[in-house]
C-alpha positions in Angstrom: 34.7 120.5 48.7 35.2 117.6 50.7 39.0 117.8 49.8 39.0 121.7 51.2 37.8 119.6 54.5 39.9 116.9 54.7 43.0 119.8 54.3 41.3 121.9 56.9 40.7 118.9 59.1 44.3 117.8 58.9 46.0 121.3 59.7 43.4 121.4 62.6 44.6 118.2 63.6 48.6 119.6 63.6 47.9 122.5 65.3 46.2 121.1 68.1 49.1 118.3 68.2 51.9 120.7 68.4 49.9 123.2 70.9 49.9 119.9 73.2 53.6 119.1 72.5 54.7 122.7 73.4 57.1 122.9 76.4 56.8 126.5 77.0 55.7 127.5 80.0 52.2 128.8 80.0 50.0 131.5 81.6 47.4 129.7 84.4 43.9 130.8 84.3 44.9 132.6 87.8 47.5 134.5 86.9 45.1 135.8 83.8 42.0 136.8 86.4 44.2 138.5 88.7 45.5 140.6 85.9 42.1 141.3 84.3 41.1 141.7 88.1 43.6 144.5 88.6 42.9 146.3 85.2 39.3 146.5 86.2 40.1 148.1 89.8 42.5 150.5 88.1 39.7 151.2 85.4 37.4 152.0 88.5 39.4 154.1 90.4 40.2 155.9 87.4 36.7 156.6 86.5 35.2 157.1 90.7 37.6 160.4 90.2 36.3 163.8 89.3 
């Protein structure tokens, strides 16, 4: 069981390290929230029509 925990810990740390070193441009929180709001608004408009 300890070996599994150690293996998982090593895998997890490697994933975090890779994510932190990733130089690709990400999506900002503002962009995500704007897209979510647009989806909510579109859904509400579609539901309000008879």
